[in-house]
GUPA-28429 format. One record per atom (N, C-alpha, C): x, y, z; residue in one letter. Coordinates in steps of 0.1 Angstrom, whole numbers, padded with zeros to 4 digits, always signed. Example, Ala and Ser with C-alpha at 12.3 -4.5 7.8 and 13.67 -1.06 7.14 Angstrom:
<rs>
+0132-0057+0078A +0123-0045+0078A +0132-0033+0078A +0128-0022+0071S +0137-0011+0071S +0129+0000+0079S 
</rs>
This chain:
<rs>
+0008-0012+0000X +0000+0000+0000X +0009+0012+0000X +0009+0020-0011X +0018+0031-0012X +0012+0041-0022X +0017+0054-0021X +0013+0064-0030X +0024+0075-0029X +0023+0084-0039X +0033+0095-0039X +0036+0101-0026X +0026+0106-0019X +0028+0113-0006X +0024+0105+0006X +0021+0092+0004X +0017+0084+0015X +0027+0073+0016X +0035+0074+0027X +0046+0064+0029X +0043+0055+0041X +0044+0042+0038X +0040+0032+0048X +0050+0034+0060X +0044+0036+0072X +0053+0038+0084X +0057+0025+0090X +0067+0019+0084X +0071+0006+0087X +0076+0005+0102X +0084+0015+0106X +0090+0015+0120X +0078+0015+0130X +0068+0023+0128X +0057+0024+0138X +0049+0011+0138X +0047+0005+0126X +0040-0008+0124X +0048-0019+0131X +0061-0019+0129X +0069-0030+0135X +0068-0029+0150X +0068-0017+0156X +0068-0015+0170X +0054-0020+0175X +0044-0017+0169X +0030-0021+0173X +0029-0037+0172X +0034-0042+0162X +0034-0057+0160X +0042-0064+0171X +0054-0058+0174X +0062-0064+0185X +0055-0064+0198X +0047-0053+0201X +0040-0052+0213X +0028-0062+0214X +0022-0064+0203X +0009-0072+0202X +0012-0087+0200X +0023-0090+0193X +0025-0104+0189X +0027-0113+0201X +0032-0108+0212X +0035-0117+0224X +0022-0124+0229X +0011-0117+0228X -0002-0123+0232X -0011-0128+0221X -0007-0126+0209X -0015-0130+0198X -0014-0145+0195X -0024-0150+0187X -0024-0164+0184X -0025-0166+0169X -0018-0176+0163X -0019-0178+0149X -0032-0182+0144X -0036-0178+0132X -0049-0182+0126X -0046-0194+0117X -0054-0204+0119X -0054-0216+0111X -0064-0215+0100X -0059-0214+0087X -0068-0211+0076X -0075-0224+0070X -0072-0235+0075X -0077-0248+0070X -0093-0247+0071X -0099-0248+0059X -0113-0249+0058X -0121-0236+0057X -0114-0225+0058X -0121-0212+0058X -0117-0203+0046X -0110-0209+0036X -0107-0202+0024X -0099-0189+0026X -0092-0189+0037X -0083-0177+0040X -0091-0164+0042X -0104-0165+0045X -0111-0153+0049X -0108-0149+0063X -0108-0136+0065X -0103-0130+0077X -0113-0120+0083X -0124-0124+0089X -0133-0114+0095X -0127-0107+0106X -0131-0095+0109X -0126-0087+0120X -0134-0089+0133X -0142-0100+0133X -0149-0104+0145X -0145-0118+0148X -0143-0121+0161X -0140-0135+0165X -0152-0143+0165X -0151-0155+0170X -0162-0165+0170X -0173-0160+0180X -0170-0151+0189X -0180-0146+0198X -0185-0132+0193X -0182-0129+0181X -0187-0116+0175X -0180-0104+0181X -0169-0106+0188X -0162-0095+0194X -0151-0090+0184X -0148-0077+0184X -0138-0072+0175X -0124-0077+0178X -0116-0079+0167X -0103-0084+0169X -0093-0077+0160X -0080-0079+0163X -0069-0073+0155X -0063-0084+0147X -0059-0081+0134X -0051-0090+0126X -0037-0085+0125X -0027-0094+0128X -0013-0090+0126X -0008-0098+0114X -0004-0091+0103X +0001-0097+0092X +0016-0098+0093X +0022-0110+0096X +0036-0112+0099X +0044-0115+0087X +0038-0121+0077X +0045-0124+0064X +0034-0126+0054X +0038-0124+0041X +0029-0126+0030X +0020-0114+0029X +0008-0116+0024X -0001-0105+0021X -0016-0107+0024X -0023-0097+0025X -0038-0097+0027X -0044-0088+0016X -0055-0094+0009X -0062-0086+0000X -0075-0080+0007X -0078-0068+0003X -0090-0061+0008X -0100-0059-0003X -0112-0065-0002X -0122-0064-0013X -0134-0056-0007X -0140-0049-0016X -0153-0042-0012X -0164-0053-0014X -0172-0055-0003X -0182-0066-0003X -0192-0064-0014X -0196-0051-0017X -0207-0049-0026X -0205-0054-0040X -0192-0053-0045X -0190-0057-0058X -0176-0065-0060X -0170-0068-0048X -0158-0075-0047X -0146-0068-0055X -0147-0055-0055X -0136-0047-0061X -0124-0048-0052X -0113-0050-0058X -0100-0051-0051X -0096-0037-0046X -0098-0035-0033X -0095-0021-0028X -0081-0019-0025X -0074-0029-0020X -0060-0028-0016X -0054-0042-0014X -0040-0042-0015X -0033-0054-0012X -0022-0049-0002X -0023-0055+0010X -0013-0051+0021X -0003-0062+0022X +0010-0058+0023X +0021-0067+0025X +0027-0066+0039X +0032-0077+0044X +0037-0076+0057X +0049-0067+0058X +0051-0060+0070X +0043-0061+0082X +0031-0052+0080X +0019-0056+0086X +0007-0048+0086X -0002-0052+0096X -0012-0043+0099X -0022-0046+0109X -0036-0042+0104X -0046-0049+0108X -0060-0045+0105X -0068-0046+0118X -0078-0038+0119X -0087-0038+0130X -0085-0028+0141X -0074-0020+0140X -0071-0011+0151X -0081+0001+0150X -0087+0003+0139X -0097+0014+0139X -0110+0010+0147X -0112-0003+0149X -0123-0007+0157X -0136-0003+0152X -0138-0004+0138X -0150+0001+0132X -0158-0011+0127X -0170-0013+0132X -0180-0023+0127X -0183-0020+0113X -0184-0007+0109X -0188-0003+0096X -0178-0009+0085X -0165-0008+0088X -0155-0013+0079X -0156-0028+0077X -0159-0035+0088X -0160-0050+0087X -0172-0053+0078X -0182-0045+0077X -0194-0048+0068X -0191-0044+0054X -0183-0034+0052X -0180-0028+0039X -0169-0036+0032X -0159-0041+0039X -0147-0047+0033X -0146-0062+0037X -0141-0070+0029X -0138-0084+0031X -0123-0086+0030X -0117-0092+0040X -0102-0095+0041X -0099-0109+0038X -0089-0111+0030X -0085-0125+0026X -0070-0126+0026X -0065-0137+0032X -0051-0139+0033X -0046-0145+0019X -0035-0140+0014X -0029-0145+0003X -0022-0158+0007X -0021-0168-0002X -0015-0181+0000X -0002-0179+0008X +0000-0187+0018X +0012-0188+0026X +0014-0176+0035X +0004-0168+0037X +0005-0156+0046X +0005-0162+0060X +0012-0155+0069X +0012-0158+0083X +0004-0146+0090X -0007-0150+0097X -0015-0140+0103X -0018-0144+0118X -0016-0135+0127X -0020-0137+0141X -0031-0128+0145X -0038-0131+0156X -0049-0123+0160X -0049-0122+0175X -0055-0111+0180X -0059-0110+0194X -0070-0100+0195X -0076-0099+0207X -0088-0091+0208X -0085-0076+0207X -0094-0068+0202X -0093-0054+0200X -0091-0047+0214X -0098-0051+0224X -0097-0045+0237X -0083-0047+0243X -0078-0060+0242X -0065-0063+0247X -0054-0056+0240X -0056-0054+0227X -0046-0047+0219X -0045-0032+0223X -0056-0026+0226X -0056-0012+0231X -0049-0011+0244X -0052-0021+0253X -0045-0021+0266X -0030-0023+0265X -0026-0031+0256X -0011-0034+0255X -0004-0021+0249X -0011-0015+0239X -0005-0003+0233X -0004+0008+0244X -0014+0010+0252X -0013+0020+0263X -0003+0016+0273X -0002+0004+0277X +0008-0001+0287X +0022+0001+0282X +0024+0001+0269X +0038+0002+0263X +0041+0016+0258X +0032+0025+0261X +0034+0039+0257X +0036+0040+0242X +0028+0033+0234X +0029+0033+0219X +0017+0041+0213X +0011+0051+0220X +0001+0058+0214X +0005+0066+0202X +0018+0071+0202X +0023+0079+0191X +0023+0069+0178X +0028+0057+0180X +0029+0048+0169X +0015+0044+0164X +0006+0043+0173X -0008+0040+0169X -0014+0052+0161X -0011+0064+0165X -0017+0075+0157X -0010+0076+0143X +0003+0073+0143X +0010+0073+0130X +0004+0063+0120X +0001+0051+0126X -0005+0041+0118X -0019+0044+0113X -0027+0049+0122X -0041+0053+0119X -0041+0064+0109X -0032+0074+0110X -0031+0084+0100X -0028+0079+0086X -0019+0070+0085X -0015+0063+0073X -0027+0056+0067X -0034+0048+0075X -0045+0040+0070X -0056+0049+0065X -0059+0060+0072X -0070+0069+0068X -0066+0076+0055X -0053+0080+0054X -0048+0087+0042X -0049+0078+0030X -0045+0065+0032X -0046+0056+0021X -0060+0054+0016X -0069+0052+0025X -0083+0050+0021X -0089+0062+0014X -0086+0074+0019X -0090+0086+0013X -0085+0088-0001X -0072+0085-0003X -0066+0085-0016X -0073+0076-0026X -0075+0064-0021X -0082+0054-0030X -0096+0058-0034X -0103+0063-0024X -0117+0068-0028X -0116+0080-0037X -0107+0089-0035X -0106+0100-0044X -0102+0096-0058X -0095+0085-0059X -0091+0080-0072X -0103+0075-0080X -0112+0068-0073X -0123+0061-0079X -0136+0070-0081X -0136+0081-0074X -0148+0089-0074X -0146+0102-0081X -0155+0106-0090X -0154+0119-0097X -0141+0121-0105X -0136+0110-0111X -0125+0111-0119X -0128+0104-0132X -0121+0108-0143X -0123+0102-0156X -0117+0088-0156X -0121+0080-0166X -0116+0066-0168X -0101+0067-0170X -0096+0077-0178X -0082+0078-0181X -0074+0081-0168X -0080+0090-0160X -0073+0094-0147X -0072+0081-0138X -0082+0073-0137X -0082+0061-0129X -0071+0052-0134X -0071+0050-0147X -0061+0041-0153X -0047+0046-0151X -0044+0059-0153X -0031+0064-0150X -0027+0063-0136X -0036+0066-0127X -0033+0064-0112X -0029+0050-0109X -0036+0040-0114X -0033+0026-0112X -0020+0022-0118X -0017+0028-0130X -0004+0025-0136X +0008+0030-0128X +0006+0042-0122X +0016+0047-0114X +0018+0038-0102X +0007+0033-0096X +0008+0024-0085X +0015+0011-0089X +0012+0006-0101X +0018-0006-0106X +0033-0005-0108X +0037+0006-0114X +0051+0008-0117X +0060+0008-0105X +0055+0010-0093X +0062+0011-0081X +0064-0003-0075X +0058-0013-0080X +0060-0027-0076X +0073-0032-0082X +0082-0038-0074X +0094-0043-0079X +0093-0051-0092X +0103-0049-0101X +0101-0055-0115X +0099-0070-0115X +0106-0077-0106X +0105-0092-0106X +0091-0096-0103X +0084-0088-0095X +0070-0091-0092X +0061-0086-0103X +0064-0074-0107X +0055-0067-0117X +0055-0074-0130X +0066-0081-0134X +0066-0087-0148X +0057-0099-0148X +0051-0103-0137X +0042-0114-0137X +0027-0109-0136X +0025-0096-0136X +0012-0090-0135X +0007-0085-0148X -0005-0089-0152X -0012-0084-0164X -0016-0069-0161X -0013-0060-0169X -0016-0046-0167X -0032-0045-0167X -0038-0050-0177X -0053-0049-0178X -0060-0055-0166X -0055-0067-0162X -0061-0074-0150X -0059-0066-0138X -0047-0060-0136X -0045-0052-0124X -0054-0040-0123X -0057-0034-0134X -0066-0022-0134X -0080-0026-0132X -0085-0037-0139X -0099-0041-0138X -0102-0046-0124X -0093-0053-0118X -0095-0058-0104X -0097-0046-0094X -0091-0035-0097X -0092-0024-0088X -0101-0012-0092X -0109-0015-0102X -0118-0004-0107X -0131-0011-0112X -0140-0003-0115X -0153-0009-0122X -0153-0006-0137X -0141-0003-0142X -0140+0000-0156X -0142-0012-0165X -0148-0011-0176X -0150-0022-0186X -0137-0025-0193X -0136-0038-0196X -0123-0042-0202X -0121-0035-0215X -0131-0033-0223X -0129-0026-0236X -0124-0012-0234X -0129-0005-0224X -0125+0009-0221X -0111+0009-0216X -0107+0000-0208X -0093-0001-0203X -0083-0004-0214X -0087-0013-0223X -0078-0017-0234X -0076-0005-0244X -0087+0003-0246X -0086+0014-0254X -0077+0025-0249X -0078+0028-0236X -0070+0038-0229X -0055+0033-0229X -0053+0020-0227X -0039+0015-0227X -0033+0016-0241X -0041+0013-0251X -0036+0014-0265X -0032+0029-0268X -0040+0038-0263X -0038+0052-0266X -0025+0057-0259X -0023+0052-0246X -0011+0056-0239X +0001+0050-0245X +0000+0038-0251X +0012+0032-0258X +0015+0040-0270X +0004+0044-0278X +0006+0051-0290X +0012+0065-0288X +0009+0071-0276X +0015+0084-0273X +0028+0083-0265X +0033+0071-0265X +0046+0068-0258X +0046+0072-0243X +0035+0071-0237X +0034+0074-0223X +0038+0061-0215X +0034+0050-0220X +0038+0037-0213X +0045+0028-0223X +0052+0019-0217X +0059+0008-0225X +0055-0005-0219X +0049-0014-0227X +0045-0027-0222X +0051-0038-0231X +0051-0050-0225X +0056-0062-0233X +0048-0074-0228X +0041-0081-0238X +0033-0092-0235X +0023-0089-0224X +0018-0077-0224X +0007-0073-0215X +0012-0069-0201X +0026-0068-0199X +0032-0064-0187X +0038-0050-0188X +0037-0043-0177X +0042-0029-0177X +0057-0028-0175X +0064-0022-0185X +0078-0021-0183X +0082-0007-0178X +0075+0003-0183X +0079+0017-0179X +0068+0027-0182X +0068+0037-0174X +0059+0049-0176X +0069+0060-0179X +0070+0064-0191X +0080+0073-0196X +0079+0087-0190X +0067+0091-0186X +0066+0105-0180X +0067+0105-0165X +0069+0093-0159X +0070+0092-0144X +0083+0086-0141X +0089+0091-0130X +0102+0084-0125X +0098+0074-0115X +0099+0061-0118X +0095+0051-0108X +0103+0052-0095X +0097+0049-0084X +0104+0050-0071X +0109+0036-0068X 
</rs>
């Protein structure tokens, strides 16, 4: 999860995970298709600690791929029942995820004087969500495609060369395939992007990070 002006606060996240992981328990995915509700079996809010691998976040209404989080990361610290109803979380294959109760997580954070790290993390999570919503609302199809291309080009090449450009965009937007392909063709024609076998090699007007 990254953007031009939104930098993942890895140091703050690592500290929070180190505080919470001592009392957390691993999640056994056998039989539940790697789904990760933010409520435990007693319908109480819980925290998810992503220790390795990734978690995908989908919007429940249309299964739009809203985000992909890579370790280290946390979910549930906002303590919002609304978010649990709006989004569905799913662990990527081989992900290692631990959990503990929301209330105990807050107690541990307070006991370890990590309120500053919590606020840094919450600010990042809110900024990311606001940026994603701004990208998808009241923007043209071309603006959405370009924003997602900029996001894609920042993925390391060895990983990016396995990703279909069109699939990446359509998973993360409600754009029709025909419209996406037309925009990509125009961007290639204007030498804005360089692709090979459907994979993104370069955006010539952007300096990849």
